[in-house]
PDB file of the backbone (N, CA, C, O) and the ligand in Angstrom, with CONECT records:
HET     ZN  A 101       1
ATOM      1  N   MET A   1     123.006  96.593  78.914  1.00  0.00           N
ATOM      2  CA  MET A   1     122.473  95.220  79.071  1.00  0.00           C
ATOM      3  C   MET A   1     121.075  95.123  78.495  1.00  0.00           C
ATOM      4  O   MET A   1     120.257  96.029  78.655  1.00  0.00           O
ATOM      5  N   ASP A   2     120.819  94.044  77.842  1.00  0.00           N
ATOM      6  CA  ASP A   2     119.493  93.850  77.235  1.00  0.00           C
ATOM      7  C   ASP A   2     119.012  92.458  77.599  1.00  0.00           C
ATOM      8  O   ASP A   2     118.676  91.655  76.729  1.00  0.00           O
ATOM      9  N   VAL A   3     118.982  92.187  78.871  1.00  0.00           N
ATOM     10  CA  VAL A   3     118.704  90.851  79.372  1.00  0.00           C
ATOM     11  C   VAL A   3     117.364  90.322  78.892  1.00  0.00           C
ATOM     12  O   VAL A   3     117.221  89.140  78.578  1.00  0.00           O
ATOM     13  N   LEU A   4     116.377  91.225  78.840  1.00  0.00           N
ATOM     14  CA  LEU A   4     115.018  90.785  78.510  1.00  0.00           C
ATOM     15  C   LEU A   4     114.751  90.806  77.009  1.00  0.00           C
ATOM     16  O   LEU A   4     113.659  90.454  76.564  1.00  0.00           O
ATOM     17  N   GLY A   5     115.730  91.213  76.246  1.00  0.00           N
ATOM     18  CA  GLY A   5     115.513  91.248  74.812  1.00  0.00           C
ATOM     19  C   GLY A   5     114.516  92.301  74.395  1.00  0.00           C
ATOM     20  O   GLY A   5     113.781  92.117  73.425  1.00  0.00           O
ATOM     21  N   LEU A   6     114.485  93.406  75.121  1.00  0.00           N
ATOM     22  CA  LEU A   6     113.505  94.447  74.840  1.00  0.00           C
ATOM     23  C   LEU A   6     114.110  95.599  74.052  1.00  0.00           C
ATOM     24  O   LEU A   6     113.473  96.636  73.866  1.00  0.00           O
ATOM     25  N   GLY A   7     115.342  95.414  73.591  1.00  0.00           N
ATOM     26  CA  GLY A   7     115.980  96.483  72.849  1.00  0.00           C
ATOM     27  C   GLY A   7     115.310  96.720  71.511  1.00  0.00           C
ATOM     28  O   GLY A   7     114.400  95.992  71.115  1.00  0.00           O
ATOM     29  N   GLY A   8     115.776  97.755  70.821  1.00  0.00           N
ATOM     30  CA  GLY A   8     115.237  98.010  69.494  1.00  0.00           C
ATOM     31  C   GLY A   8     114.173  99.077  69.486  1.00  0.00           C
ATOM     32  O   GLY A   8     113.086  98.869  68.948  1.00  0.00           O
ATOM     33  N   GLY A   9     114.473 100.226  70.079  1.00  0.00           N
ATOM     34  CA  GLY A   9     113.557 101.345  69.990  1.00  0.00           C
ATOM     35  C   GLY A   9     112.707 101.515  71.221  1.00  0.00           C
ATOM     36  O   GLY A   9     113.121 101.172  72.329  1.00  0.00           O
ATOM     37  N   ALA A  10     111.505 102.052  71.025  1.00  0.00           N
ATOM     38  CA  ALA A  10     110.609 102.334  72.145  1.00  0.00           C
ATOM     39  C   ALA A  10     111.312 103.207  73.163  1.00  0.00           C
ATOM     40  O   ALA A  10     111.436 102.858  74.337  1.00  0.00           O
ATOM     41  N   ALA A  11     111.768 104.356  72.680  1.00  0.00           N
ATOM     42  CA  ALA A  11     112.524 105.256  73.551  1.00  0.00           C
ATOM     43  C   ALA A  11     111.685 105.764  74.708  1.00  0.00           C
ATOM     44  O   ALA A  11     112.229 106.195  75.725  1.00  0.00           O
ATOM     45  N   ALA A  12     110.367 105.718  74.567  1.00  0.00           N
ATOM     46  CA  ALA A  12     109.497 106.255  75.615  1.00  0.00           C
ATOM     47  C   ALA A  12     109.344 105.288  76.781  1.00  0.00           C
ATOM     48  O   ALA A  12     108.822 105.654  77.834  1.00  0.00           O
ATOM     49  N   THR A  13     109.797 104.060  76.593  1.00  0.00           N
ATOM     50  CA  THR A  13     109.640 103.081  77.657  1.00  0.00           C
ATOM     51  C   THR A  13     110.461 103.479  78.878  1.00  0.00           C
ATOM     52  O   THR A  13     111.672 103.676  78.777  1.00  0.00           O
ATOM     53  N   PRO A  14     109.814 103.597  80.014  1.00  0.00           N
ATOM     54  CA  PRO A  14     110.558 103.956  81.220  1.00  0.00           C
ATOM     55  C   PRO A  14     111.494 102.846  81.651  1.00  0.00           C
ATOM     56  O   PRO A  14     111.265 101.674  81.351  1.00  0.00           O
ATOM     57  N   ASP A  15     112.523 103.212  82.339  1.00  0.00           N
ATOM     58  CA  ASP A  15     113.473 102.230  82.839  1.00  0.00           C
ATOM     59  C   ASP A  15     112.808 101.352  83.890  1.00  0.00           C
ATOM     60  O   ASP A  15     112.403 101.850  84.941  1.00  0.00           O
ATOM     61  N   PRO A  16     112.689 100.069  83.627  1.00  0.00           N
ATOM     62  CA  PRO A  16     111.969  99.192  84.549  1.00  0.00           C
ATOM     63  C   PRO A  16     112.645  99.051  85.898  1.00  0.00           C
ATOM     64  O   PRO A  16     112.012  98.653  86.876  1.00  0.00           O
ATOM     65  N   VAL A  17     113.910  99.371  85.954  1.00  0.00           N
ATOM     66  CA  VAL A  17     114.611  99.256  87.232  1.00  0.00           C
ATOM     67  C   VAL A  17     114.138 100.334  88.198  1.00  0.00           C
ATOM     68  O   VAL A  17     114.011 100.104  89.400  1.00  0.00           O
ATOM     69  N   ASP A  18     113.882 101.516  87.644  1.00  0.00           N
ATOM     70  CA  ASP A  18     113.510 102.630  88.503  1.00  0.00           C
ATOM     71  C   ASP A  18     112.009 102.808  88.625  1.00  0.00           C
ATOM     72  O   ASP A  18     111.525 103.383  89.600  1.00  0.00           O
ATOM     73  N   GLU A  19     111.259 102.311  87.625  1.00  0.00           N
ATOM     74  CA  GLU A  19     109.828 102.533  87.622  1.00  0.00           C
ATOM     75  C   GLU A  19     109.101 101.359  88.249  1.00  0.00           C
ATOM     76  O   GLU A  19     109.329 100.209  87.873  1.00  0.00           O
ATOM     77  N   LEU A  20     108.240 101.639  89.190  1.00  0.00           N
ATOM     78  CA  LEU A  20     107.360 100.617  89.742  1.00  0.00           C
ATOM     79  C   LEU A  20     106.057 100.672  88.962  1.00  0.00           C
ATOM     80  O   LEU A  20     105.315 101.651  89.033  1.00  0.00           O
ATOM     81  N   ILE A  21     105.788  99.604  88.217  1.00  0.00           N
ATOM     82  CA  ILE A  21     104.606  99.583  87.369  1.00  0.00           C
ATOM     83  C   ILE A  21     103.557  98.649  87.963  1.00  0.00           C
ATOM     84  O   ILE A  21     103.871  97.567  88.460  1.00  0.00           O
ATOM     85  N   CYS A  22     102.324  99.087  87.900  1.00  0.00           N
ATOM     86  CA  CYS A  22     101.192  98.313  88.410  1.00  0.00           C
ATOM     87  C   CYS A  22     101.186  96.900  87.818  1.00  0.00           C
ATOM     88  O   CYS A  22     101.439  96.715  86.627  1.00  0.00           O
ATOM     89  N   SER A  23     100.895  95.911  88.660  1.00  0.00           N
ATOM     90  CA  SER A  23     100.880  94.511  88.229  1.00  0.00           C
ATOM     91  C   SER A  23      99.594  94.102  87.536  1.00  0.00           C
ATOM     92  O   SER A  23      99.526  93.015  86.961  1.00  0.00           O
ATOM     93  N   ALA A  24      98.579  94.940  87.576  1.00  0.00           N
ATOM     94  CA  ALA A  24      97.307  94.584  86.955  1.00  0.00           C
ATOM     95  C   ALA A  24      97.495  94.397  85.454  1.00  0.00           C
ATOM     96  O   ALA A  24      98.260  95.118  84.814  1.00  0.00           O
ATOM     97  N   LYS A  25      96.789  93.424  84.911  1.00  0.00           N
ATOM     98  CA  LYS A  25      96.955  93.083  83.511  1.00  0.00           C
ATOM     99  C   LYS A  25      96.651  94.275  82.619  1.00  0.00           C
ATOM    100  O   LYS A  25      95.577  94.871  82.706  1.00  0.00           O
ATOM    101  N   GLY A  26      97.597  94.615  81.770  1.00  0.00           N
ATOM    102  CA  GLY A  26      97.386  95.677  80.809  1.00  0.00           C
ATOM    103  C   GLY A  26      97.578  97.080  81.357  1.00  0.00           C
ATOM    104  O   GLY A  26      97.494  98.049  80.603  1.00  0.00           O
ATOM    105  N   CYS A  27      97.833  97.207  82.637  1.00  0.00           N
ATOM    106  CA  CYS A  27      97.989  98.525  83.240  1.00  0.00           C
ATOM    107  C   CYS A  27      99.448  98.917  83.236  1.00  0.00           C
ATOM    108  O   CYS A  27     100.310  98.136  83.640  1.00  0.00           O
ATOM    109  N   ARG A  28      99.726 100.120  82.784  1.00  0.00           N
ATOM    110  CA  ARG A  28     101.104 100.611  82.766  1.00  0.00           C
ATOM    111  C   ARG A  28     101.286 101.771  83.726  1.00  0.00           C
ATOM    112  O   ARG A  28     102.292 102.479  83.675  1.00  0.00           O
ATOM    113  N   ALA A  29     100.322 101.961  84.588  1.00  0.00           N
ATOM    114  CA  ALA A  29     100.399 103.081  85.520  1.00  0.00           C
ATOM    115  C   ALA A  29     101.488 102.841  86.558  1.00  0.00           C
ATOM    116  O   ALA A  29     101.849 101.701  86.851  1.00  0.00           O
ATOM    117  N   GLY A  30     101.990 103.914  87.095  1.00  0.00           N
ATOM    118  CA  GLY A  30     102.969 103.792  88.163  1.00  0.00           C
ATOM    119  C   GLY A  30     102.316 103.239  89.413  1.00  0.00           C
ATOM    120  O   GLY A  30     101.197 103.612  89.764  1.00  0.00           O
ATOM    121  N   ALA A  31     103.026 102.348  90.078  1.00  0.00           N
ATOM    122  CA  ALA A  31     102.471 101.709  91.269  1.00  0.00           C
ATOM    123  C   ALA A  31     102.743 102.560  92.507  1.00  0.00           C
ATOM    124  O   ALA A  31     103.844 103.079  92.697  1.00  0.00           O
ATOM    125  N   THR A  32     101.741 102.687  93.320  1.00  0.00           N
ATOM    126  CA  THR A  32     101.902 103.424  94.568  1.00  0.00           C
ATOM    127  C   THR A  32     101.724 102.509  95.780  1.00  0.00           C
ATOM    128  O   THR A  32     101.913 102.924  96.923  1.00  0.00           O
ATOM    129  N   TRP A  33     101.354 101.251  95.505  1.00  0.00           N
ATOM    130  CA  TRP A  33     101.122 100.303  96.593  1.00  0.00           C
ATOM    131  C   TRP A  33     101.833  98.988  96.311  1.00  0.00           C
ATOM    132  O   TRP A  33     102.015  98.595  95.159  1.00  0.00           O
ATOM    133  N   GLY A  34     102.224  98.326  97.373  1.00  0.00           N
ATOM    134  CA  GLY A  34     102.772  96.979  97.259  1.00  0.00           C
ATOM    135  C   GLY A  34     101.889  96.024  98.043  1.00  0.00           C
ATOM    136  O   GLY A  34     101.699  96.190  99.248  1.00  0.00           O
ATOM    137  N   LEU A  35     101.352  95.029  97.360  1.00  0.00           N
ATOM    138  CA  LEU A  35     100.518  94.027  98.022  1.00  0.00           C
ATOM    139  C   LEU A  35     101.374  92.814  98.360  1.00  0.00           C
ATOM    140  O   LEU A  35     101.964  92.184  97.482  1.00  0.00           O
ATOM    141  N   LEU A  36     101.427  92.507  99.632  1.00  0.00           N
ATOM    142  CA  LEU A  36     102.232  91.370 100.078  1.00  0.00           C
ATOM    143  C   LEU A  36     101.316  90.165 100.223  1.00  0.00           C
ATOM    144  O   LEU A  36     100.275  90.231 100.877  1.00  0.00           O
ATOM    145  N   TRP A  37     101.725  89.055  99.600  1.00  0.00           N
ATOM    146  CA  TRP A  37     100.865  87.871  99.643  1.00  0.00           C
ATOM    147  C   TRP A  37     101.699  86.606  99.700  1.00  0.00           C
ATOM    148  O   TRP A  37     102.913  86.615  99.499  1.00  0.00           O
ATOM    149  N   ASN A  38     101.007  85.529  99.979  1.00  0.00           N
ATOM    150  CA  ASN A  38     101.667  84.237 100.167  1.00  0.00           C
ATOM    151  C   ASN A  38     100.685  83.138  99.798  1.00  0.00           C
ATOM    152  O   ASN A  38      99.545  83.123 100.263  1.00  0.00           O
ATOM    153  N   ASN A  39     101.132  82.238  98.976  1.00  0.00           N
ATOM    154  CA  ASN A  39     100.324  81.066  98.635  1.00  0.00           C
ATOM    155  C   ASN A  39     100.851  79.888  99.447  1.00  0.00           C
ATOM    156  O   ASN A  39     101.912  79.343  99.141  1.00  0.00           O
ATOM    157  N   PRO A  40     100.104  79.494 100.488  1.00  0.00           N
ATOM    158  CA  PRO A  40     100.623  78.450 101.392  1.00  0.00           C
ATOM    159  C   PRO A  40     100.885  77.120 100.698  1.00  0.00           C
ATOM    160  O   PRO A  40     101.618  76.285 101.227  1.00  0.00           O
ATOM    161  N   ARG A  41     100.304  76.910  99.533  1.00  0.00           N
ATOM    162  CA  ARG A  41     100.573  75.660  98.813  1.00  0.00           C
ATOM    163  C   ARG A  41     101.934  75.684  98.137  1.00  0.00           C
ATOM    164  O   ARG A  41     102.534  74.637  97.896  1.00  0.00           O
ATOM    165  N   LEU A  42     102.414  76.875  97.834  1.00  0.00           N
ATOM    166  CA  LEU A  42     103.662  77.009  97.080  1.00  0.00           C
ATOM    167  C   LEU A  42     104.796  77.594  97.902  1.00  0.00           C
ATOM    168  O   LEU A  42     105.968  77.322  97.641  1.00  0.00           O
ATOM    169  N   HIS A  43     104.445  78.400  98.898  1.00  0.00           N
ATOM    170  CA  HIS A  43     105.460  79.171  99.586  1.00  0.00           C
ATOM    171  C   HIS A  43     105.513  78.805 101.062  1.00  0.00           C
ATOM    172  O   HIS A  43     104.511  78.408 101.657  1.00  0.00           O
ATOM    173  N   THR A  44     106.687  78.942 101.634  1.00  0.00           N
ATOM    174  CA  THR A  44     106.802  78.792 103.079  1.00  0.00           C
ATOM    175  C   THR A  44     106.074  79.966 103.728  1.00  0.00           C
ATOM    176  O   THR A  44     105.917  81.019 103.109  1.00  0.00           O
ATOM    177  N   PRO A  45     105.630  79.789 104.971  1.00  0.00           N
ATOM    178  CA  PRO A  45     104.820  80.838 105.612  1.00  0.00           C
ATOM    179  C   PRO A  45     105.509  82.189 105.701  1.00  0.00           C
ATOM    180  O   PRO A  45     104.846  83.226 105.714  1.00  0.00           O
ATOM    181  N   GLN A  46     106.835  82.186 105.761  1.00  0.00           N
ATOM    182  CA  GLN A  46     107.551  83.448 105.909  1.00  0.00           C
ATOM    183  C   GLN A  46     107.703  84.176 104.581  1.00  0.00           C
ATOM    184  O   GLN A  46     107.981  85.375 104.541  1.00  0.00           O
ATOM    185  N   ARG A  47     107.519  83.446 103.514  1.00  0.00           N
ATOM    186  CA  ARG A  47     107.754  84.005 102.185  1.00  0.00           C
ATOM    187  C   ARG A  47     106.702  85.060 101.863  1.00  0.00           C
ATOM    188  O   ARG A  47     105.529  84.893 102.195  1.00  0.00           O
ATOM    189  N   ARG A  48     107.120  86.139 101.221  1.00  0.00           N
ATOM    190  CA  ARG A  48     106.184  87.161 100.775  1.00  0.00           C
ATOM    191  C   ARG A  48     106.414  87.456  99.310  1.00  0.00           C
ATOM    192  O   ARG A  48     107.503  87.853  98.894  1.00  0.00           O
ATOM    193  N   LYS A  49     105.357  87.253  98.535  1.00  0.00           N
ATOM    194  CA  LYS A  49     105.389  87.704  97.154  1.00  0.00           C
ATOM    195  C   LYS A  49     104.845  89.123  97.128  1.00  0.00           C
ATOM    196  O   LYS A  49     104.083  89.515  98.011  1.00  0.00           O
ATOM    197  N   VAL A  50     105.230  89.891  96.123  1.00  0.00           N
ATOM    198  CA  VAL A  50     104.795  91.278  96.055  1.00  0.00           C
ATOM    199  C   VAL A  50     104.155  91.555  94.704  1.00  0.00           C
ATOM    200  O   VAL A  50     104.732  91.270  93.655  1.00  0.00           O
ATOM    201  N   TRP A  51     102.975  92.103  94.748  1.00  0.00           N
ATOM    202  CA  TRP A  51     102.356  92.675  93.563  1.00  0.00           C
ATOM    203  C   TRP A  51     102.353  94.171  93.738  1.00  0.00           C
ATOM    204  O   TRP A  51     102.124  94.684  94.834  1.00  0.00           O
ATOM    205  N   LEU A  52     102.608  94.867  92.649  1.00  0.00           N
ATOM    206  CA  LEU A  52     102.551  96.319  92.670  1.00  0.00           C
ATOM    207  C   LEU A  52     101.199  96.763  92.137  1.00  0.00           C
ATOM    208  O   LEU A  52     100.643  96.141  91.231  1.00  0.00           O
ATOM    209  N   ALA A  53     100.681  97.831  92.698  1.00  0.00           N
ATOM    210  CA  ALA A  53      99.370  98.303  92.270  1.00  0.00           C
ATOM    211  C   ALA A  53      99.320  99.818  92.230  1.00  0.00           C
ATOM    212  O   ALA A  53      99.901 100.493  93.080  1.00  0.00           O
ATOM    213  N   CYS A  54      98.623 100.346  91.239  1.00  0.00           N
ATOM    214  CA  CYS A  54      98.318 101.768  91.216  1.00  0.00           C
ATOM    215  C   CYS A  54      97.071 101.987  92.085  1.00  0.00           C
ATOM    216  O   CYS A  54      96.460 101.030  92.561  1.00  0.00           O
ATOM    217  N   ASP A  55      96.709 103.242  92.281  1.00  0.00           N
ATOM    218  CA  ASP A  55      95.543 103.540  93.111  1.00  0.00           C
ATOM    219  C   ASP A  55      94.283 102.879  92.564  1.00  0.00           C
ATOM    220  O   ASP A  55      93.428 102.429  93.327  1.00  0.00           O
ATOM    221  N   ASP A  56      94.172 102.824  91.234  1.00  0.00           N
ATOM    222  CA  ASP A  56      92.963 102.283  90.632  1.00  0.00           C
ATOM    223  C   ASP A  56      92.826 100.780  90.828  1.00  0.00           C
ATOM    224  O   ASP A  56      91.709 100.268  90.909  1.00  0.00           O
ATOM    225  N   HIS A  57      93.938 100.072  90.904  1.00  0.00           N
ATOM    226  CA  HIS A  57      93.885  98.610  90.930  1.00  0.00           C
ATOM    227  C   HIS A  57      94.161  97.994  92.287  1.00  0.00           C
ATOM    228  O   HIS A  57      94.044  96.782  92.465  1.00  0.00           O
ATOM    229  N   ARG A  58      94.526  98.829  93.240  1.00  0.00           N
ATOM    230  CA  ARG A  58      94.851  98.285  94.561  1.00  0.00           C
ATOM    231  C   ARG A  58      93.701  97.428  95.107  1.00  0.00           C
ATOM    232  O   ARG A  58      93.913  96.290  95.524  1.00  0.00           O
ATOM    233  N   GLU A  59      92.498  97.979  95.099  1.00  0.00           N
ATOM    234  CA  GLU A  59      91.364  97.270  95.681  1.00  0.00           C
ATOM    235  C   GLU A  59      91.068  95.991  94.903  1.00  0.00           C
ATOM    236  O   GLU A  59      90.818  94.940  95.493  1.00  0.00           O
ATOM    237  N   HIS A  60      91.098  96.088  93.585  1.00  0.00           N
ATOM    238  CA  HIS A  60      90.820  94.917  92.742  1.00  0.00           C
ATOM    239  C   HIS A  60      91.808  93.790  93.037  1.00  0.00           C
ATOM    240  O   HIS A  60      91.414  92.633  93.184  1.00  0.00           O
ATOM    241  N   LEU A  61      93.083  94.133  93.122  1.00  0.00           N
ATOM    242  CA  LEU A  61      94.098  93.103  93.357  1.00  0.00           C
ATOM    243  C   LEU A  61      93.999  92.556  94.777  1.00  0.00           C
ATOM    244  O   LEU A  61      94.212  91.365  95.004  1.00  0.00           O
ATOM    245  N   GLU A  62      93.675  93.423  95.727  1.00  0.00           N
ATOM    246  CA  GLU A  62      93.489  92.948  97.100  1.00  0.00           C
ATOM    247  C   GLU A  62      92.348  91.940  97.165  1.00  0.00           C
ATOM    248  O   GLU A  62      92.446  90.913  97.837  1.00  0.00           O
ATOM    249  N   GLN A  63      91.274  92.248  96.460  1.00  0.00           N
ATOM    250  CA  GLN A  63      90.126  91.342  96.470  1.00  0.00           C
ATOM    251  C   GLN A  63      90.469  90.022  95.804  1.00  0.00           C
ATOM    252  O   GLN A  63      90.048  88.961  96.265  1.00  0.00           O
ATOM    253  N   PHE A  64      91.230  90.085  94.727  1.00  0.00           N
ATOM    254  CA  PHE A  64      91.651  88.877  94.018  1.00  0.00           C
ATOM    255  C   PHE A  64      92.443  87.971  94.951  1.00  0.00           C
ATOM    256  O   PHE A  64      92.200  86.766  95.018  1.00  0.00           O
ATOM    257  N   LEU A  65      93.384  88.558  95.664  1.00  0.00           N
ATOM    258  CA  LEU A  65      94.221  87.767  96.566  1.00  0.00           C
ATOM    259  C   LEU A  65      93.439  87.319  97.800  1.00  0.00           C
ATOM    260  O   LEU A  65      93.599  86.192  98.270  1.00  0.00           O
ATOM    261  N   SER A  66      92.602  88.202  98.316  1.00  0.00           N
ATOM    262  CA  SER A  66      91.820  87.864  99.509  1.00  0.00           C
ATOM    263  C   SER A  66      90.880  86.694  99.235  1.00  0.00           C
ATOM    264  O   SER A  66      90.687  85.825 100.086  1.00  0.00           O
ATOM    265  N   ALA A  67      90.304  86.685  98.046  1.00  0.00           N
ATOM    266  CA  ALA A  67      89.354  85.630  97.704  1.00  0.00           C
ATOM    267  C   ALA A  67      90.013  84.258  97.734  1.00  0.00           C
ATOM    268  O   ALA A  67      89.345  83.244  97.936  1.00  0.00           O
ATOM    269  N   ARG A  68      91.321  84.229  97.532  1.00  0.00           N
ATOM    270  CA  ARG A  68      92.066  82.975  97.529  1.00  0.00           C
ATOM    271  C   ARG A  68      92.783  82.727  98.853  1.00  0.00           C
ATOM    272  O   ARG A  68      93.463  81.716  99.031  1.00  0.00           O
ATOM    273  N   GLY A  69      92.618  83.664  99.768  1.00  0.00           N
ATOM    274  CA  GLY A  69      93.265  83.524 101.066  1.00  0.00           C
ATOM    275  C   GLY A  69      94.751  83.805 101.022  1.00  0.00           C
ATOM    276  O   GLY A  69      95.488  83.375 101.909  1.00  0.00           O
ATOM    277  N   PHE A  70      95.209  84.525  99.995  1.00  0.00           N
ATOM    278  CA  PHE A  70      96.642  84.771  99.826  1.00  0.00           C
ATOM    279  C   PHE A  70      97.090  86.106 100.392  1.00  0.00           C
ATOM    280  O   PHE A  70      98.255  86.282 100.750  1.00  0.00           O
ATOM    281  N   TRP A  71      96.147  87.055 100.471  1.00  0.00           N
ATOM    282  CA  TRP A  71      96.550  88.421 100.795  1.00  0.00           C
ATOM    283  C   TRP A  71      97.006  88.539 102.243  1.00  0.00           C
ATOM    284  O   TRP A  71      96.360  88.010 103.147  1.00  0.00           O
ATOM    285  N   LYS A  72      98.113  89.230 102.461  1.00  0.00           N
ATOM    286  CA  LYS A  72      98.607  89.474 103.815  1.00  0.00           C
ATOM    287  C   LYS A  72      98.376  90.921 104.208  1.00  0.00           C
ATOM    288  O   LYS A  72      97.632  91.209 105.146  1.00  0.00           O
ATOM    289  N   ARG A  73      99.018  91.833 103.485  1.00  0.00           N
ATOM    290  CA  ARG A  73      98.793  93.245 103.767  1.00  0.00           C
ATOM    291  C   ARG A  73      99.291  94.085 102.617  1.00  0.00           C
ATOM    292  O   ARG A  73      99.976  93.603 101.714  1.00  0.00           O
ATOM    293  N   THR A  74      98.933  95.342 102.670  1.00  0.00           N
ATOM    294  CA  THR A  74      99.313  96.284 101.635  1.00  0.00           C
ATOM    295  C   THR A  74     100.111  97.411 102.264  1.00  0.00           C
ATOM    296  O   THR A  74      99.734  97.960 103.299  1.00  0.00           O
ATOM    297  N   VAL A  75     101.208  97.743 101.626  1.00  0.00           N
ATOM    298  CA  VAL A  75     102.057  98.811 102.145  1.00  0.00           C
ATOM    299  C   VAL A  75     102.311  99.817 101.031  1.00  0.00           C
ATOM    300  O   VAL A  75     102.243  99.469  99.852  1.00  0.00           O
ATOM    301  N   PRO A  76     102.603 101.062 101.397  1.00  0.00           N
ATOM    302  CA  PRO A  76     102.981 102.041 100.371  1.00  0.00           C
ATOM    303  C   PRO A  76     104.205 101.562  99.604  1.00  0.00           C
ATOM    304  O   PRO A  76     105.114 100.969 100.184  1.00  0.00           O
ATOM    305  N   ALA A  77     104.227 101.818  98.306  1.00  0.00           N
ATOM    306  CA  ALA A  77     105.337 101.329  97.485  1.00  0.00           C
ATOM    307  C   ALA A  77     106.685 101.800  98.027  1.00  0.00           C
ATOM    308  O   ALA A  77     107.696 101.113  97.885  1.00  0.00           O
ATOM    309  N   GLY A  78     106.686 102.972  98.646  1.00  0.00           N
ATOM    310  CA  GLY A  78     107.926 103.517  99.183  1.00  0.00           C
ATOM    311  C   GLY A  78     108.495 102.701 100.327  1.00  0.00           C
ATOM    312  O   GLY A  78     109.669 102.837 100.669  1.00  0.00           O
ATOM    313  N   GLU A  79     107.663 101.848 100.922  1.00  0.00           N
ATOM    314  CA  GLU A  79     108.142 101.030 102.041  1.00  0.00           C
ATOM    315  C   GLU A  79     108.607  99.652 101.601  1.00  0.00           C
ATOM    316  O   GLU A  79     109.065  98.865 102.429  1.00  0.00           O
ATOM    317  N   LEU A  80     108.498  99.349 100.325  1.00  0.00           N
ATOM    318  CA  LEU A  80     108.825  98.007  99.852  1.00  0.00           C
ATOM    319  C   LEU A  80     110.300  97.690 100.033  1.00  0.00           C
ATOM    320  O   LEU A  80     110.667  96.536 100.255  1.00  0.00           O
ATOM    321  N   ASP A  81     111.137  98.698  99.940  1.00  0.00           N
ATOM    322  CA  ASP A  81     112.573  98.440 100.111  1.00  0.00           C
ATOM    323  C   ASP A  81     112.856  97.825 101.467  1.00  0.00           C
ATOM    324  O   ASP A  81     113.676  96.916 101.598  1.00  0.00           O
ATOM    325  N   GLN A  82     112.163  98.339 102.474  1.00  0.00           N
ATOM    326  CA  GLN A  82     112.382  97.813 103.819  1.00  0.00           C
ATOM    327  C   GLN A  82     111.768  96.418 103.983  1.00  0.00           C
ATOM    328  O   GLN A  82     112.170  95.654 104.860  1.00  0.00           O
ATOM    329  N   GLN A  83     110.798  96.098 103.133  1.00  0.00           N
ATOM    330  CA  GLN A  83     110.160  94.789 103.248  1.00  0.00           C
ATOM    331  C   GLN A  83     111.050  93.672 102.726  1.00  0.00           C
ATOM    332  O   GLN A  83     110.889  92.512 103.103  1.00  0.00           O
ATOM    333  N   GLY A  84     111.988  94.025 101.858  1.00  0.00           N
ATOM    334  CA  GLY A  84     112.851  93.006 101.275  1.00  0.00           C
ATOM    335  C   GLY A  84     112.065  91.951 100.534  1.00  0.00           C
ATOM    336  O   GLY A  84     112.045  90.791 100.944  1.00  0.00           O
ATOM    337  N   PRO A  85     111.410  92.338  99.440  1.00  0.00           N
ATOM    338  CA  PRO A  85     110.584  91.372  98.703  1.00  0.00           C
ATOM    339  C   PRO A  85     111.365  90.120  98.334  1.00  0.00           C
ATOM    340  O   PRO A  85     112.483  90.194  97.823  1.00  0.00           O
ATOM    341  N   ALA A  86     110.774  89.001  98.593  1.00  0.00           N
ATOM    342  CA  ALA A  86     111.387  87.698  98.418  1.00  0.00           C
ATOM    343  C   ALA A  86     112.219  87.642  97.163  1.00  0.00           C
ATOM    344  O   ALA A  86     112.812  86.606  96.861  1.00  0.00           O
TER     345      ALA A  86
HETATM  346 ZN    ZN A 101      96.877  99.712  87.640  1.00  0.00          ZN2+
END
């Protein structure tokens, strides 16, 4: 399947299904954290959006979300399966 149209070489590209990649712009590091957030203007209160973060970007992304009042909590990436990301 080539749903995203990303075919055509780049054999080094990791499988996006199995790899959790940091959500920070331009970062391709593996994510070790999941930031759970909610924008009350767009989402119902129960809804949780998830950003993935590597160790280097976790704090930066938390601050970005906190500054907007969106940040809820951060969990280890390994626990995201149990969180059932929206
Ligand atoms: Zn990163």
